[in-house]
SEZA-149481 format. One record per residue: x, z, y of N, C-alpha, C in turn; residue number from 0; residue in three letters. Coordinates in steps of 0.02 Angstrom, whole numbers, plus 50000, padded with zeros to 5 digits. Each point is the difference from the previous one (the first is absolute). Layout:
N
SITE  n_east   n_up  n_north  ca_east  ca_up  ca_north  c_east   c_up  c_north    i   aa
SITE       X      Z        Y        X      Z         Y       X      Z        Y  NUM  ALA
...
***
This chain:
252
SITE  n_east   n_up  n_north  ca_east  ca_up  ca_north  c_east   c_up  c_north    i   aa
SITE   50042  50000    49940    49957  49998     50062   50043  50003    50062    0  UNK
SITE   50066  50025    49995    50040  50001     50055   50038  49932    50011    1  UNK
SITE   50031  49976    49945    50036  49940     50000   49959  49938    49999    2  UNK
SITE   50019  49953    50038    49972  49935     49995   50009  49968    49936    3  UNK
SITE   50062  50001    49976    50014  49982     49929   50017  50062    49960    4  UNK
SITE   49955  50024    49960    50012  50066     49963   50065  49995    49961    5  UNK
SITE   50019  49939    49975    50058  50001     49955   50068  50010    50036    6  UNK
SITE   49997  49993    50072    50060  50017     50037   50012  50075    49996    7  UNK
SITE   49955  50038    49982    50006  50072     49996   50025  50021    49933    8  UNK
SITE   49999  49960    49953    50009  50022     49926   50070  50024    49993    9  UNK
SITE   50055  49961    50021    50066  50021     49984   50016  50067    50036   10  UNK
SITE   49990  50009    50066    50015  50061     50034   49958  50060    49971   11  UNK
SITE   49938  49982    49978    49960  50053     49972   50029  50026    49931   12  UNK
SITE   50022  49946    49963    50027  50022     49931   50068  50040    50013   13  UNK
SITE   50040  49980    50048    50060  50038     50010   49986  50068    50026   14  UNK
SITE   49953  50007    50043    49984  50066     50027   49974  50046    49945   15  UNK
SITE   49958  49978    49959    49966  50034     49944   50055  50018    49946   16  UNK
SITE   50045  49952    49986    50057  50014     49955   50043  50059    50023   17  UNK
SITE   50015  49996    50067    50039  50051     50028   49971  50071    49996   18  UNK
SITE   49935  50001    50006    49964  50062     50000   49973  50018    49928   19  UNK
SITE   50018  49961    49950    49980  50010     49933   49921  50010    49991   20  UNK
SITE   49968  49948    50040    49926  49998     50001   49972  49930    49973   21  UNK
SITE   50047  49959    49973    49975  49933     49985   49952  50002    49940   22  UNK
SITE   50014  50037    49949    49956  50001     49938   49929  50017    50018   23  UNK
SITE   49982  50058    50034    49931  50013     50012   49970  49951    50049   24  UNK
SITE   50039  49972    50044    49972  49947     50049   49982  49934    49955   25  UNK
SITE   50045  49976    49958    49980  49945     49963   49945  50012    49954   26  UNK
SITE   49993  50063    49974    49939  50013     49954   49941  49999    50040   27  UNK
SITE   50003  50022    50064    49939  50003     50041   49976  49930    50020   28  UNK
SITE   50047  49953    50022    49980  49933     50021   49984  49957    49940   29  UNK
SITE   50031  50014    49940    49982  49965     49943   49932  50012    49972   30  UNK
SITE   49977  50067    50010    49934  50019     49983   49949  49963    50039   31  UNK
SITE   50014  49992    50066    49957  49969     50039   49998  49919    49985   32  UNK
SITE   50059  49978    49980    50000  49928     49979   49963  49989    49941   33  UNK
SITE   50000  50044    49951    49967  49995     49937   49921  50003    50009   34  UNK
SITE   49979  50035    50055    49926  50004     50008   49972  49932    50016   35  UNK
SITE   50039  49955    50029    49979  49931     50018   50015  49950    49943   36  UNK
SITE   50032  50022    49945    50015  49958     49948   49946  50002    49947   37  UNK
SITE   49973  49940    49990    49940  49994     49955   50017  49983    49927   38  UNK
SITE   50056  49967    49986    50023  49984     49934   50062  50027    49976   39  UNK
SITE   50007  50027    49947    50064  50030     49973   50057  49951    49999   40  UNK
SITE   49987  49937    49992    50057  49954     49993   50029  49977    50070   41  UNK
SITE   49971  50029    50054    50023  49984     50067   50034  50057    50034   42  UNK
SITE   50006  50056    49960    50029  50061     50025   50071  49994    50029   43  UNK
SITE   50007  50011    50065    50067  49999     50036   50031  49934    49996   44  UNK
SITE   49958  49951    50001    50028  49926     50008   49995  49969    50066   45  UNK
SITE   49972  50033    50051    49997  49971     50067   50052  50033    50042   46  UNK
SITE   49999  49979    50065    50049  50031     50049   49962  50045    50044   47  UNK
SITE   49990  50062    49975    49970  50058     50034   50055  50041    50027   48  UNK
SITE   49977  50048    50042    50048  50051     50025   50035  50037    49947   49  UNK
SITE   49964  50016    49943    50027  50037     49944   50053  49957    49967   50  UNK
SITE   49985  49942    49980    50046  49953     49966   50066  49987    50039   51  UNK
SITE   49989  49990    50066    50056  49985     50046   50044  50060    50006   52  UNK
SITE   49971  50058    50000    50040  50061     50001   50043  50012    49939   53  UNK
SITE   49973  49984    49939    50033  50004     49942   50052  49948    49995   54  UNK
SITE   49992  49940    50024    50048  49945     50002   50061  50023    50041   55  UNK
SITE   49990  50028    50058    50054  50021     50044   50038  50061    49967   56  UNK
SITE   49958  50043    49969    50036  50055     49968   50044  49979    49946   57  UNK
SITE   49981  49951    49958    50037  49976     49945   50063  49964    50024   58  UNK
SITE   49994  49959    50054    50062  49973     50033   50050  50048    50016   59  UNK
SITE   49977  50058    50031    50048  50048     50026   50029  50046    49946   60  UNK
SITE   49954  50023    49960    50018  50052     49949   50030  49963    49938   61  UNK
SITE   49976  49944    49983    50017  49965     49940   50062  49954    50003   62  UNK
SITE   50033  49999    50056    50056  49946     50007   50053  50015    49948   63  UNK
SITE   50023  50058    49988    50047  50005     49951   49974  49990    49930   64  UNK
SITE   49940  50020    49991    49968  49987     49932   50002  49925    49981   65  UNK
SITE   49980  49959    50048    50002  49927     49994   50072  49980    49985   66  UNK
SITE   50044  50031    50034    50075  49972     49995   50026  50011    49930   67  UNK
SITE   49988  50064    49970    50032  50016     49933   49957  49968    49949   68  UNK
SITE   49937  49980    50013    49958  49972     49947   50006  49922    49996   69  UNK
SITE   49998  49965    50058    49998  49931     50001   50062  49961    50021   70  UNK
SITE   50043  50029    50039    50060  49966     50032   50041  49964    49944   71  UNK
SITE   50019  50038    49947    50042  49963     49950   49968  49930    49974   72  UNK
SITE   49938  50005    49981    49969  49941     49969   49988  49947    50056   73  UNK
SITE   49983  50021    50062    49992  49954     50054   50068  49962    50011   74  UNK
SITE   50052  50037    49999    50067  49967     50008   50011  49952    49945   75  UNK
SITE   49979  50013    49938    50012  49961     49942   49956  49933    50008   76  UNK
SITE   49942  50004    50034    49958  49939     50008   50040  49954    50051   77  UNK
SITE   50029  50032    50052    50035  49960     50051   50070  49972    49974   78  UNK
SITE   50032  50042    49956    50064  49977     49975   49996  50006    49921   79  UNK
SITE   49972  49954    49967    49988  50005     49924   50065  50011    49966   80  UNK
SITE   50000  50038    49945    50059  50009     49957   50006  49939    49955   81  UNK
SITE   50050  49998    49961    50007  49947     49949   49951  49994    49952   82  UNK
SITE   49970  50057    49982    49958  50004     49945   49923  49976    50027   83  UNK
SITE   49988  50004    50067    49941  49979     50027   50013  49949    50057   84  UNK
SITE   49996  49942    49987    50013  49949     50051   49941  49961    50019   85  UNK
SITE   49995  49981    50066    49941  49960     50023   50007  49929    49977   86  UNK
SITE   49943  49973    49984    49996  49932     49978   49938  49967    50018   87  UNK
SITE   50000  49937    50012    49939  49968     50023   49951  49981    49943   88  UNK
SITE   50026  50008    49934    49953  49981     49945   49948  50050    49997   89  UNK
SITE   49935  49980    49986    49943  50048     50002   50011  50055    49944   90  UNK
SITE   50025  49979    49938    50008  50046     49948   50051  50053    50015   91  UNK
SITE   50060  49977    50027    50057  50045     50017   49977  50044    50060   92  UNK
SITE   49964  49973    50048    49980  50040     50057   49949  50059    49975   93  UNK
SITE   49956  49979    49956    49951  50050     49975   50036  50056    49964   94  UNK
SITE   50049  49983    49961    50042  50055     49966   50035  50045    50043   95  UNK
SITE   50029  49965    50056    50033  50043     50049   49953  50046    50035   96  UNK
SITE   49939  49973    50017    49948  50037     50037   49977  50058    49956   97  UNK
SITE   49990  49988    49935    49979  50052     49952   50052  50055    50002   98  UNK
SITE   50061  49981    49997    50053  50051     50001   49996  50044    50066   99  UNK
SITE   49991  49968    50053    50003  50041     50065   49940  50041    50004  100  UNK
SITE   49935  49972    49980    49940  50038     50001   50004  50061    49955  101  UNK
SITE   50026  49993    49942    50013  50053     49945   50039  50054    50038  102  UNK
SITE   50057  49975    50027    50047  50048     50033   49972  50038    50059  103  UNK
SITE   49968  49967    50043    49972  50033     50056   49944  50048    49977  104  UNK
SITE   49958  49978    49956    49948  50042     49974   50025  50060    49965  105  UNK
SITE   50053  49996    49961    50032  50055     49963   50028  50047    50050  106  UNK
SITE   50036  49975    50051    50033  50044     50048   49950  50041    50038  107  UNK
SITE   49938  49971    50016    49945  50030     50035   49970  50060    49959  108  UNK
SITE   49980  49982    49939    49958  50044     49957   50046  50060    49978  109  UNK
SITE   50070  49995    50000    50038  50054     49980   50030  50042    50065  110  UNK
SITE   49975  49976    50057    50026  50028     50063   49965  50063    50024  111  UNK
SITE   49949  50023    49968    49958  50055     50026   50035  50061    50018  112  UNK
SITE   50055  50015    49966    50039  50058     50020   50030  49999    50069  113  UNK
SITE   50010  49936    50024    50031  49990     50065   49950  49998    50055  114  UNK
SITE   49935  49993    49982    49953  49995     50057   49996  50063    50035  115  UNK
SITE   50005  49992    50070    50000  50062     50046   49939  50040    49986  116  UNK
SITE   50011  50071    50007    49946  50041     49989   49941  49993    50052  117  UNK
SITE   50016  49981    50060    49947  49988     50050   49953  49944    49978  118  UNK
SITE   50034  49942    49972    49962  49942     49975   49953  50027    49946  119  UNK
SITE   50025  50037    49951    49964  50027     49942   49942  50042    50025  120  UNK
SITE   50009  50043    50055    49945  50039     50020   49947  49961    50036  121  UNK
SITE   50017  49943    50036    49952  49958     50026   49957  49964    49949  122  UNK
SITE   50040  49974    49947    49968  49962     49946   49952  50045    49965  123  UNK
SITE   50020  50068    49989    49955  50043     49970   49936  50012    50031  124  UNK
SITE   50001  50004    50068    49941  50010     50041   49954  49935    49993  125  UNK
SITE   50031  49942    50010    49961  49939     49997   49969  49992    49933  126  UNK
SITE   50036  50017    49946    49974  49986     49935   49934  50046    49990  127  UNK
SITE   50008  50063    50017    49939  50040     49991   49941  49987    50049  128  UNK
SITE   50015  49982    50058    49949  49980     50046   49959  49939    49975  129  UNK
SITE   50042  49953    49970    49963  49939     49976   49960  50015    49935  130  UNK
SITE   50024  50045    49959    49967  50021     49939   49932  50035    50018  131  UNK
SITE   50007  50042    50052    49940  50034     50023   49945  49954    50029  132  UNK
SITE   50026  49947    50039    49954  49955     50028   49967  49957    49950  133  UNK
SITE   50037  49980    49947    49968  49954     49947   50008  50038    49935  134  UNK
SITE   49964  50052    49984    50007  50037     49940   49985  49966    49935  135  UNK
SITE   49970  49943    50004    49981  49967     49939   50050  49944    49986  136  UNK
SITE   50048  49991    50040    50051  49948     49982   50066  50036    49978  137  UNK
SITE   50018  49993    49939    50056  50033     49975   50070  49973    50023  138  UNK
SITE   49996  49937    50025    50061  49964     50020   50019  50009    50074  139  UNK
SITE   49951  50025    50043    50006  50000     50074   50060  50050    50020  140  UNK
SITE   50009  50052    49959    50051  50050     50020   50069  49963    49991  141  UNK
SITE   50007  49952    49957    50065  49963     49995   50006  49943    50051  142  UNK
SITE   49943  49962    50007    50003  49947     50051   50013  50024    50073  143  UNK
SITE   49978  50061    50012    50006  50030     50065   50080  50009    50014  144  UNK
SITE   50034  50014    49948    50075  50014     50012   50032  49933    49992  145  UNK
SITE   49988  49959    49951    50031  49935     49995   49991  49952    50054  146  UNK
SITE   49948  50008    50038    49985  49954     50057   50053  50016    50055  147  UNK
SITE   50031  50059    50002    50051  50015     50044   50072  49989    49967  148  UNK
SITE   50017  50033    49950    50063  50001     49972   50023  49933    49969  149  UNK
SITE   49954  49962    49974    50018  49936     49977   49987  49947    50050  150  UNK
SITE   49942  49993    50025    49979  49948     50042   50032  50001    50073  151  UNK
SITE   50003  50062    50027    50019  50007     50070   50073  50023    50004  152  UNK
SITE   50028  50018    49950    50073  50031     50001   50049  49952    49963  153  UNK
SITE   49994  50007    49933    50052  49965     49956   49992  49922    50011  154  UNK
SITE   49937  49972    49991    49988  49930     50009   50022  49969    50065  155  UNK
SITE   49985  50034    50051    50021  49982     50072   50076  50003    50008  156  UNK
SITE   50029  50049    49969    50077  50007     50006   50031  49940    49961  157  UNK
SITE   49973  49983    49944    50030  49944     49963   49995  49937    50034  158  UNK
SITE   49945  49982    50030    49994  49937     50032   50035  49995    50068  159  UNK
SITE   50008  50061    50033    50035  49999     50063   50058  50057    50000  160  UNK
SITE   50052  49988    49960    50049  50052     49992   50041  50014    50063  161  UNK
SITE   50006  49947    50042    50038  50009     50061   49967  50047    50050  162  UNK
SITE   49931  50001    49998    49964  50049     50049   50004  50068    49976  163  UNK
SITE   50018  50011    49938    50004  50069     49971   50077  50018    49993  164  UNK
SITE   50044  49964    50031    50073  50010     49997   50025  49999    49931  165  UNK
SITE   49971  49961    49954    50025  49990     49937   50046  49942    49996  166  UNK
SITE   49993  49956    50044    50048  49934     50010   50016  49994    50072  167  UNK
SITE   50059  49982    50020    50017  49992     50066   49963  49940    50037  168  UNK
SITE   49981  49950    49963    49972  49939     50031   49939  49973    49966  169  UNK
SITE   49965  49958    50036    49943  49972     49960   50023  49957    49945  170  UNK
SITE   49970  50001    49939    50022  49966     49944   49995  49920    50006  171  UNK
SITE   50039  49962    49966    49998  49931     50001   49932  49978    49964  172  UNK
SITE   49983  49936    50010    49934  49977     49975   49991  50012    49928  173  UNK
SITE   50051  49988    49959    49992  50008     49924   49991  50073    49980  174  UNK
SITE   50043  50038    50032    49991  50077     49986   49931  50029    50025  175  UNK
SITE   49980  49972    50060    49940  50026     50027   49937  49980    49949  176  UNK
SITE   50008  49942    49979    49942  49979     49952   50004  50048    49938  177  UNK
SITE   50055  50013    49971    50006  50044     49942   49976  50071    50016  178  UNK
SITE   50023  50026    50062    49974  50065     50020   49922  50003    50007  179  UNK
SITE   49976  49943    50030    49923  50000     50004   49970  50000    49938  180  UNK
SITE   50028  49965    49948    49963  50003     49937   50006  50063    49961  181  UNK
SITE   50060  50028    50013    50009  50074     49971   49952  50046    50035  182  UNK
SITE   49995  49995    50066    49952  50045     50036   49928  49994    49979  183  UNK
SITE   49976  49933    49984    49939  49988     49975   49990  50034    49932  184  UNK
SITE   50049  49991    49957    49997  50029     49934   49996  50080    50005  185  UNK
SITE   50036  50030    50046    50000  50071     50001   49930  50023    50030  186  UNK
SITE   49971  49967    50046    49933  50013     50025   49945  49999    49942  187  UNK
SITE   50011  49942    49960    49954  49995     49944   50008  50056    49947  188  UNK
SITE   50059  50010    49981    50013  50052     49950   49983  50072    50028  189  UNK
SITE   50008  50008    50062    49983  50065     50029   49929  50015    50018  190  UNK
SITE   49960  49941    49998    49928  50010     50016   49971  50029    49935  191  UNK
SITE   49978  50063    50006    49977  50037     49943   49946  49964    49962  192  UNK
SITE   50006  49989    49939    49948  49967     49959   50036  49939    49964  193  UNK
SITE   49964  49967    49961    50026  49946     49961   50008  49938    50044  194  UNK
SITE   50042  49956    49977    50011  49937     50035   49945  49952    49988  195  UNK
SITE   49950  50000    50042    49945  49961     49983   50003  49928    50022  196  UNK
SITE   49953  49962    49981    50006  49925     50008   49996  49983    50079  197  UNK
SITE   49959  50043    50035    49997  49990     50070   50067  50013    50037  198  UNK
SITE   50035  50049    49974    50065  50014     50031   50049  49945    49986  199  UNK
SITE   49998  49973    49934    50044  49952     49981   49988  49932    50037  200  UNK
SITE   49935  49988    50015    49980  49937     50035   50024  49998    50069  201  UNK
SITE   50019  50061    50027    50019  50005     50071   50074  49967    50014  202  UNK
SITE   50032  49986    49943    50066  49969     50005   49998  49926    50013  203  UNK
SITE   50027  49974    50055    50001  49923     50012   50045  49969    49947  204  UNK
SITE   50056  50034    49979    50044  49967     49949   49967  50002    49931  205  UNK
SITE   49991  49943    49969    49969  49999     49934   50039  50039    49947  206  UNK
SITE   50066  49995    50008    50044  50032     49948   49994  50074    50009  207  UNK
SITE   49979  50030    50055    49997  50070     50008   49941  50027    49961  208  UNK
SITE   49947  49960    49987    49942  50027     49963   50023  50008    49924  209  UNK
SITE   50040  49953    49979    50026  50002     49931   50055  50057    49995  210  UNK
SITE   50036  50006    50055    50053  50053     50003   49972  50068    49994  211  UNK
SITE   49941  50011    50034    49974  50070     49999   49961  50020    49934  212  UNK
SITE   49987  49951    49959    49969  50011     49938   50047  50043    49955  213  UNK
SITE   50067  49990    50016    50048  50041     49962   50004  50071    50016  214  UNK
SITE   49967  50017    50060    50000  50070     50020   49933  50032    49982  215  UNK
SITE   49957  49965    49966    49935  50028     49976   50012  50051    49939  216  UNK
SITE   50034  50047    50010    50017  50049     49946   49986  50071    50024  217  UNK
SITE   49972  50041    49956    49985  50069     50023   50057  50034    50022  218  UNK
SITE   50063  49994    49979    50052  50033     50021   50015  49998    50077  219  UNK
SITE   49982  49939    50027    50011  49995     50075   49951  50042    50034  220  UNK
SITE   49932  49999    49975    49950  50041     50036   50014  50071    49989  221  UNK
SITE   50025  50022    49945    50018  50073     49989   50056  50020    50039  222  UNK
SITE   50047  49955    50013    50059  50020     50043   49981  50009    50072  223  UNK
SITE   49955  49956    50025    49970  50010     50064   49963  50065    50007  224  UNK
SITE   49955  50014    49954    49961  50063     49999   50049  50058    50007  225  UNK
SITE   50047  50001    49953    50048  50057     50001   50035  50010    50068  226  UNK
SITE   50021  49944    50023    50037  50002     50066   49951  50023    50057  227  UNK
SITE   49940  49979    50002    49954  50016     50049   49982  50080    49993  228  UNK
SITE   49998  50023    49937    49986  50070     49990   50057  50045    50024  229  UNK
SITE   50062  49970    49990    50062  50044     50021   50005  49999    50077  230  UNK
SITE   49986  49946    50033    50010  50000     50071   49941  50026    50040  231  UNK
SITE   49944  50015    49968    49947  50037     50034   49985  50065    49972  232  UNK
SITE   50056  50033    49976    49996  50070     49978   50031  50046    50046  233  UNK
SITE   49978  50061    50008    50030  50050     50039   50040  50050    49963  234  UNK
SITE   50013  49988    49932    50036  50043     49962   50070  50007    50025  235  UNK
SITE   50030  50058    49995    50068  50009     50026   50046  49956    49957  236  UNK
SITE   50049  49968    50037    50047  49956     49967   50073  50017    50015  237  UNK
SITE   50041  49987    49961    50069  50014     50014   50029  49954    50057  238  UNK
SITE   50036  50025    50045    50032  49956     50049   50036  49947    49963  239  UNK
SITE   49991  49937    50025    50027  49943     49964   50076  49986    50024  240  UNK
SITE   50010  50024    50065    50073  49990     50029   50000  49930    50027  241  UNK
SITE   49939  49964    49999    50001  49930     50031   49968  50001    50064  242  UNK
SITE   49978  50055    50031    49966  50000     50063   50053  50009    50055  243  UNK
SITE   49981  49981    50060    50040  50014     50058   49956  50017    50060  244  UNK
SITE   50029  50038    50045    49956  50027     50052   49967  49942    50043  245  UNK
SITE   49936  50014    50024    49971  49948     50039   50010  50019    50070  246  UNK
SITE   50030  49945    50040    50014  50014     50074   49947  49959    50037  247  UNK
SITE   49961  50037    50038    49951  49972     50046   50031  49985    50069  248  UNK
SITE   50013  49939    50016    50028  49983     50065   49980  49935    50029  249  UNK
SITE   50006  49986    50063    49985  49939     50027   50066  49961    50008  250  UNK
SITE   49996  49934    50001    50053  49959     50016   50052  49991    49945  251  UNK
***
């Protein structure tokens, strides 16, 4: 109501709340308001509301080191392939390379929960339970509420634009950018809680991607996602991972 463009206020608001250790209750409050206007479970936290933008900014600030330790090694490998994984223009060879990268990125993500910052886990815990409370008859909404952030708005975005998250020094070349885009699409699809339905597969413009994703229609992938989402939306005490670093809130 004060700002002409309310999103101009999001970053300073998040920084202020982080500094005063008040971000989690604030996000819970605005998320609850957001959910009141949400009519369908499959659209939970999919829009650009004040709640989702606040969580986005929080993840960029708090999750910077988490992204680095989880994704940077494999992002570097996509940009500079090793001898065992070389880029090729043949469809079959490219598909094999893509499968290797998607497998590796997915594996690094689902086993990274111990590195997820406690603040992010606390926020995900709140969002998960608010979504379950709003849609009590949908058993999957508690997972989609978390995956819509950690997969779609965090990992997938960092994969497709690594330079904006300081994972790469420059914008990738055209070939690398295409590969990263397809990996990002794959991570979004795998992270979208639920089975890989025909409607999701038909969203791919590349014909070979539909065939490619049929190889991921296995229960082990769904179970891995479920366990990861359980872990990062838990408030259980965890051992310090030694992989965190202090968050500095500063301008310039």
